[in-house]
VOGU-3710 file (C-alpha; in Angstrom, 3 decimals, decimal comma):
1> mssksnispa> 73,731/95,509/72,659  76,320/93,749/70,470  75,230/91,307/67,891  76,286/87,835/68,534  76,338/87,411/64,811  79,388/89,658/64,748  81,643/87,691/67,106  84,955/87,570/65,981  86,204/83,574/65,497  88,888/84,452/68,093
11> tltektgvvv> 86,083/85,607/70,586  84,168/82,769/69,761  86,693/80,300/70,338  87,818/81,900/73,727  84,378/81,739/74,901  84,088/78,099/73,918  87,523/77,345/75,654  86,252/78,629/79,026  82,934/76,989/78,738  84,538/73,520/77,504
21> fariittvid> 87,338/73,931/80,239  84,733/74,537/83,052  82,737/71,186/81,986  85,607/69,079/81,708  87,000/70,072/85,292  83,521/69,727/86,964  83,021/66,490/85,213  86,502/65,310/85,998  85,554/66,178/89,855  82,467/64,004/89,405
31> lalaiavvrl> 84,340/60,995/88,088  87,149/61,721/91,011  84,087/61,510/93,384  82,887/58,296/91,986  86,460/56,888/92,236  86,920/58,200/95,662  83,692/56,695/97,063  84,332/53,201/95,369  87,809/53,106/96,959  86,468/54,302/100,503
41> lsktdfaimg> 83,565/51,984/100,646  82,588/48,341/100,371  80,606/47,091/97,475  77,398/47,239/99,536  77,918/50,830/100,741  79,171/52,132/97,480  75,529/50,751/96,002  73,551/52,326/98,656  75,409/55,718/98,124  75,324/55,551/94,259
51> yvlmiheiar> 71,600/54,579/94,556  70,761/57,768/96,941  72,810/60,338/94,623  70,966/58,631/91,485  67,463/59,277/93,128  68,618/62,641/93,788  70,000/63,773/90,393  66,797/62,090/88,774  64,565/64,240/91,155  66,586/67,198/90,230
61> nvavlgfpds> 66,659/66,855/86,609  62,567/66,055/86,873  62,134/69,451/88,918  64,206/71,946/86,689  61,835/71,037/83,496  63,869/73,264/81,017  63,498/76,626/83,045  67,322/77,058/83,404  67,427/76,441/79,401  64,983/79,361/79,113
71> vfyfferits> 67,426/81,654/80,282  69,511/81,658/76,991  66,532/82,357/75,118  64,641/85,104/76,868  67,737/87,020/78,136  68,227/87,843/74,473  64,616/89,391/74,554  64,587/91,454/77,536  66,077/94,794/78,659  69,027/94,515/80,961
81> tarrgfalqt> 67,102/95,963/83,825  64,252/93,169/83,462  66,781/90,617/83,776  66,775/90,581/87,533  62,965/90,032/87,670  63,234/87,182/85,284  65,757/85,534/87,191  64,048/85,883/90,416  60,861/84,603/88,658  62,992/81,640/87,463
91> vailllsgfl> 64,406/80,831/90,816  60,909/81,006/92,260  59,593/78,614/90,019  62,332/76,137/90,860  61,907/76,802/94,621  58,265/75,248/94,143  59,425/72,438/91,857  62,300/71,874/94,499  59,886/71,418/97,277  57,673/68,852/94,965
101> aglailsfnf> 61,027/67,001/94,122  61,737/66,646/97,831  58,195/65,355/98,652  58,571/62,864/95,575  61,834/61,390/97,152  60,340/61,193/100,555  57,252/59,296/98,927  59,744/57,016/97,080  60,882/55,600/100,403  57,651/53,495/100,607
111> flpdllsqwp> 58,415/51,745/97,364  61,955/50,591/97,991  61,404/47,269/99,656  59,184/45,927/96,511  61,306/47,714/94,099  64,645/46,239/95,489  63,355/43,014/96,259  66,867/41,619/95,430  68,891/43,759/97,809  69,536/43,008/101,509
121> eesiralqqf> 67,162/44,216/104,093  69,770/46,167/105,823  70,734/47,968/102,708  67,118/49,006/102,137  66,660/50,265/105,856  69,809/52,351/104,918  68,327/53,939/101,909  65,118/54,815/103,705  67,303/56,589/106,237  69,246/58,727/103,632
131> lplmalvsvl> 66,474/59,618/101,357  64,673/62,003/103,437  68,408/64,121/103,741  68,426/64,021/100,101  64,937/65,475/99,836  66,481/68,424/101,763  69,179/68,694/99,429  66,914/68,875/96,409  64,890/71,458/98,023  68,113/73,643/98,518
141> eiptwpttni> 69,799/72,716/95,531  67,311/72,999/92,607  66,643/76,639/92,796  70,437/77,522/92,114  70,706/75,623/88,815  69,833/78,367/86,626  73,017/80,324/87,944  75,457/78,978/85,464  73,009/79,848/82,490  72,447/83,546/83,840
151> llasdrqkga> 76,132/84,067/84,023  76,624/82,774/80,676  73,740/84,591/79,279  75,108/87,805/81,081  78,317/87,320/78,805  80,310/86,479/82,209  81,981/83,112/80,827  84,674/83,264/83,215  82,296/83,882/86,178  80,148/80,708/85,306
161> awyemstsvv> 83,487/78,600/84,762  84,495/79,677/88,417  81,040/78,951/89,781  80,872/75,520/88,404  84,234/74,538/89,561  84,035/75,933/92,988  80,523/74,231/93,636  81,817/71,089/92,373  84,900/71,171/94,675  82,621/71,982/97,625
171> afaaivlpla> 80,170/68,972/96,797  83,446/66,727/96,740  84,669/67,796/99,861  81,195/67,478/101,517  80,984/63,648/100,629  84,727/62,631/100,332  86,187/64,221/103,622  83,769/62,426/105,987  84,211/59,022/104,167  88,121/59,459/104,152
181> lgfgleiaiw> 88,026/60,382/108,112  86,015/57,242/108,763  82,521/58,886/109,665  80,458/56,697/107,473  77,709/57,433/104,913  75,388/59,019/107,646  77,887/61,993/108,250  78,563/62,217/104,497  74,956/62,639/103,805  74,545/65,491/106,410
191> slvgysvirf> 77,724/67,052/105,224  76,017/67,176/101,539  72,959/68,985/103,141  75,626/71,507/104,384  76,902/71,794/101,096  73,236/72,551/99,664  72,723/75,266/102,256  76,122/77,030/101,072  75,388/76,719/97,453  71,567/77,895/97,887
201> vgslvllgii> 72,753/81,242/99,925  76,026/81,864/97,756  73,833/81,668/94,444  71,300/84,265/95,627  74,182/86,476/96,740  75,837/86,038/93,417  72,692/86,879/91,379  72,038/89,899/93,492  75,507/91,297/92,710  75,852/90,691/88,931
211> lpnnarlgdt> 72,075/91,645/88,212  70,782/95,296/88,151  68,815/95,673/91,144  66,101/98,406/89,623  63,897/95,660/88,180  61,507/93,550/90,421  59,628/90,310/89,915  56,569/91,107/87,669  57,776/94,649/86,700  55,547/95,762/83,995
221> eqsstntqel> 56,894/99,163/83,194  57,166/99,718/79,709  59,660/101,917/77,748  58,312/104,339/75,230  58,654/103,272/71,425  61,620/105,830/70,761  63,683/104,985/73,759  63,031/101,377/73,851  66,173/98,927/73,548  66,690/97,232/70,619
231> gsqghyplet> 68,045/93,634/69,919  70,719/92,274/67,709  71,490/94,588/65,036  68,290/96,804/65,986  66,091/93,860/64,274  63,724/93,826/67,289  62,337/95,634/70,423  63,360/94,042/73,746  60,682/93,321/76,343  60,532/94,552/79,707
241> rislldqakf> 58,874/91,505/81,151  58,338/87,770/80,263  54,998/86,221/81,880  55,116/83,013/83,563  53,021/81,281/80,927  55,206/82,342/77,917  58,466/81,075/79,846  56,587/77,891/80,635  55,681/77,266/76,834  59,058/77,502/76,089
251> alplglsslv> 60,719/75,790/78,845  58,230/72,715/79,317  58,859/71,072/75,770  62,622/71,176/76,301  62,348/70,098/79,963  60,402/66,883/79,209  62,872/65,878/76,422  65,624/66,521/78,943  63,824/64,716/81,645  63,247/61,784/79,153
261> grfnkyidkf> 67,084/61,972/78,231  67,803/61,897/81,945  65,701/58,737/82,631  67,375/57,262/79,659  70,776/57,869/81,247  69,792/55,976/84,226  67,325/53,333/82,830  69,880/50,791/82,217  70,986/51,184/85,980  67,445/50,509/87,145
271> ivsiflvnta> 67,174/47,448/84,996  70,163/46,148/86,284  69,192/46,968/90,076  65,882/45,244/89,327  67,206/41,888/87,542  70,481/41,577/89,004  72,242/41,651/92,543  73,558/44,742/94,312  77,266/43,775/93,531  76,265/43,862/89,764
281> yaeysvaane> 74,694/46,924/90,143  78,343/48,414/91,770  80,027/46,868/88,857  77,725/48,358/86,211  77,821/51,758/88,186  81,629/51,493/87,358  81,163/50,390/83,762  78,792/53,068/82,842  81,104/55,996/83,290  81,707/58,266/79,938
291> vplikvipla> 85,264/59,625/79,852  84,931/63,476/81,271  86,781/65,054/78,507  84,796/63,214/75,540  81,260/63,642/77,586  81,440/67,505/77,771  82,992/69,061/74,428  79,923/68,567/72,237  77,468/70,001/74,657  79,773/72,950/75,636
301> vgsvlisryv> 80,498/73,708/72,049  76,783/73,367/71,226  75,936/75,804/73,953  78,185/78,418/72,397  77,137/77,897/68,698  73,204/77,377/69,245  72,502/81,315/68,843  74,363/81,524/65,806  72,535/78,626/64,116  69,344/80,126/65,020
311> qfnlqskkde> 70,544/83,583/63,294  71,653/81,844/60,276  68,338/80,121/60,088  66,158/83,180/60,404  68,323/85,048/57,760  67,892/81,805/55,418  71,740/81,528/55,151  71,497/77,923/54,784  75,071/77,594/53,241  76,782/79,452/56,209
321> llalwykgie> 74,745/77,573/58,743  75,904/74,060/57,185  79,455/75,397/57,036  79,421/76,369/60,793  77,782/73,008/61,673  80,390/71,037/59,569  83,020/72,994/61,187  81,986/72,575/64,775  81,593/68,862/64,201  85,083/68,682/62,494
331> kvsllvipmt> 86,815/70,412/65,366  84,950/68,027/68,003  85,624/64,974/65,976  89,383/65,777/66,153  89,316/65,590/70,017  86,396/63,163/70,769  87,166/60,258/68,114  90,734/59,571/69,274  90,121/59,838/73,137  87,123/57,478/72,565
341> ilftllapel> 89,431/54,959/70,870  92,280/55,591/73,306  90,047/55,004/76,566  88,456/51,802/74,973  91,986/50,467/74,331  92,991/51,349/78,122  89,898/50,014/79,629  91,290/47,012/81,812  94,248/49,236/83,062  91,611/52,128/83,886
351> itflfetegv> 89,240/49,903/85,816  92,222/48,402/87,859  93,958/51,639/88,390  90,978/53,794/89,444  88,460/51,536/91,060  90,125/48,289/92,425  91,391/47,614/96,017  92,808/44,620/97,639  90,394/42,133/97,608  87,857/44,078/95,534
361> syanavlpfq> 87,843/43,424/91,883  85,870/45,109/89,043  87,080/43,046/86,185  83,504/42,331/85,242  83,077/46,021/84,408  85,736/46,120/81,623  83,785/44,805/78,628  80,649/46,766/79,613  82,838/49,831/79,882  84,090/49,434/76,466
371> lynlivlirv> 80,460/48,924/74,871  79,403/51,904/76,853  81,970/54,334/75,754  81,743/53,262/72,140  78,464/55,302/72,299  80,739/58,529/72,253  81,716/57,856/68,752  78,335/59,105/67,482  78,429/62,272/69,703  80,621/64,620/67,953
381> thygsilqaf> 78,208/67,461/68,102  75,058/68,457/70,033  72,182/67,418/67,753  69,620/69,090/69,987  70,975/72,364/68,973  70,472/72,099/65,465  66,892/70,837/65,971  66,203/73,924/68,198  67,724/76,379/65,675  64,707/75,286/63,063
391> gdtkgvfyfs> 62,094/75,431/66,007  61,857/71,776/66,129  61,704/71,186/69,869  58,901/68,268/69,259  61,964/66,639/67,552  64,000/66,913/70,376  61,299/65,476/72,584  60,487/62,572/70,189  64,149/61,383/69,988  64,584/61,627/73,718
401> lnllvanill> 61,613/59,192/74,013  62,469/57,114/71,280  65,780/56,160/72,782  64,087/55,566/76,128  61,899/53,155/74,738  64,487/51,308/72,464  67,058/51,103/75,322  64,141/49,370/77,400  63,216/46,856/74,829  66,690/45,925/74,215
411> svpltiyfgi> 68,359/46,132/77,618  65,695/44,056/79,710  66,022/40,934/77,651  70,013/41,258/76,954  70,311/42,031/80,832  68,475/38,738/81,688  70,346/36,747/79,356  73,944/38,228/79,552  74,116/40,359/82,528  75,775/43,757/82,780
421> vgtalgtlia> 77,400/43,115/79,221  73,925/42,670/77,617  72,962/45,857/79,463  75,769/47,864/77,819  75,184/46,257/74,549  71,685/46,993/74,484  72,283/50,481/75,312  74,760/50,826/72,431  72,478/49,548/69,986  69,598/51,660/71,098
431> niynwllllr> 71,684/54,766/70,680  73,127/53,795/67,094  69,230/53,131/65,938  68,093/56,500/67,480  71,120/58,258/65,921  70,283/57,131/62,317  66,767/58,343/62,740  67,938/61,620/64,081  70,142/62,250/61,140  67,368/61,829/58,858
441> rigghmelpf> 65,367/64,324/60,885  68,159/67,019/60,665  68,537/66,117/57,071  64,891/67,021/56,404  65,530/70,653/57,865  68,688/71,081/56,062  67,345/69,489/52,596  70,294/66,849/52,530  70,015/63,190/52,598  70,976/61,916/56,231
451> wkvlpfpfyg> 74,402/60,875/54,789  75,418/64,103/54,161  74,306/65,766/57,430  77,689/64,964/59,058  80,915/65,702/57,402  81,558/61,889/56,988  84,529/61,901/54,813  86,401/64,027/57,359  84,932/61,745/60,290  85,982/58,590/58,544
461> kvlalsvgtg> 89,591/59,713/58,199  89,917/60,662/61,822  88,006/57,298/62,925  90,432/55,290/60,490  93,501/57,118/61,891  92,503/56,623/65,599  91,542/53,197/65,120  94,722/52,113/63,270  96,826/54,068/65,943  94,839/52,402/68,556
471> llmfmvkeyw> 95,731/48,748/67,181  99,276/49,543/66,806  99,272/50,215/70,680  96,968/47,345/71,662  99,854/45,064/70,222  102,507/47,161/72,011  100,555/46,850/75,142  99,760/43,134/74,746  103,524/42,056/73,752  105,792/44,566/75,762
481> linvapfysi> 103,874/45,937/78,513  101,801/42,971/79,771  103,618/42,896/83,036  103,644/46,739/83,522  101,719/48,400/86,332  98,505/49,939/85,254  99,694/53,398/85,954  102,647/53,312/83,968  100,811/51,421/81,126  98,055/53,985/81,030
491> lsislvylvi> 100,813/56,942/80,950  103,134/55,262/78,386  100,434/54,337/76,068  98,366/57,410/76,275  101,464/59,708/75,659  102,784/57,369/72,432  99,311/57,122/71,203  98,593/61,032/71,337  101,951/61,780/69,658  101,499/59,436/66,997
501> yvvasrligl> 97,868/60,664/66,372  98,832/64,570/66,455  101,952/64,010/64,102  100,054/62,118/61,620  97,187/64,376/61,740  99,363/67,239/60,953  101,184/65,301/58,106  97,867/64,414/56,473  96,178/67,899/56,906  93,655/66,786/59,497
511> isqedwntik> 95,005/69,189/62,220  95,432/72,629/60,593  97,926/75,394/61,785  94,920/77,163/63,042  93,687/73,908/65,218  97,196/73,915/66,486  97,619/77,394/67,683  93,928/76,833/69,315  95,286/73,851/71,106  98,011/75,658/72,369
521> swarlsflr> 96,288/78,595/73,682  93,880/76,398/75,555  96,677/74,283/77,079  98,006/77,831/78,469  94,505/78,441/79,957  94,907/82,098/78,477  90,896/82,221/78,162  90,752/82,184/82,104  93,250/85,410/82,371
//
């Protein structure tokens, strides 16, 4: 087995490009789905569809409980022939948890009238009709969730990319086509059930093809000491079986932190649904959308680099670990920070162009959208990956829980007094507070003060250039493009902003020649060939 620590920079860049590209495309599809649903439905129907999908996603993220993430850890510790059994074990666990999630969705029906007391009775009855169908979708979809990670752990990055993109396209078509053809919400939900059947069967067939078929679930056959497969650089023998208990011990702490994180993602929407009317919920659903490109880059890069963080830590190579950590943050910052400023600048035009139709305005979503997306300025890396590298899974869970509590304590009063603007502001403040504590925790592991955990001098230069360029384009927009249609304003401002940013970054040395070559390679999608 080849050593990951010997992966060349070019290969690492290619793998990162594949993962980033797939995550961007799937997230763009998700955003396109939200846009299509907004434009095809009234505010009331959009609120119903959005609530149904939210309940399903929460149930799914509760049910997976970190078991898909355990694939990355254990695939490096078992023989190639044992991977099939481990994959089947993981799918079986999630099939059971999928049934439990389906039951939970069914039981949630009984609480809807009391929970959504501000909603019309007709909307509540529609939700009670659709939730049982979403329970069936959960039962079928949840067991397929490890498939992408199994492909990635098997060094099949391109296969993982195509799997994610194809399933996203099918899900998009399942919902949007019935609505576009005028069949209504019920047919769209039934079509989503059909998608889940296709995904379930297709995933099982795919796993059967890519994994060796000479290992079974629970296979305990042991290799002799002399012939046993060795792991990276021959440092440790590979196992032939991972017990359910061992997998659960690893997966559950990460699963709990992920679960709390997912609840935190939706807690502000729950707060809006409880304290405000359904039209305000629809407006906040539009506002609480992170820009796809920005959202996925740090997570995708972190999933590629985490194993190298672990190796450097185990080998006590603190300088190499810090250098790689800094390098990843700097490269992500070059993309995330300017794009965040750009989309904050273009928020009025984006909301108008993407979501509004004749007679339906989402102007109230502009300021909450801007506040919500400023959170992304601190998401220049996947902080959980470095905590996991130091074995601090308790820290991952703690900060997820801390953010959830802070979000609730801040968002509830601010929502009551300031509406959805207060909700977004509370979420922003909670994230900044949690971020500062998180930097201190990471600094303790790295033996650094918290202000040296991130490469702040580089970060500050990128932020200053992005904000300066943004202010210049704001004046241009306000004085010369005030009467231009939203689409043309978005296009012209984006092009000029990016050209100024790239040219200035090259002149002052923020973007190196190596970075420029990588950008051109990614633009040609050479990593997919």
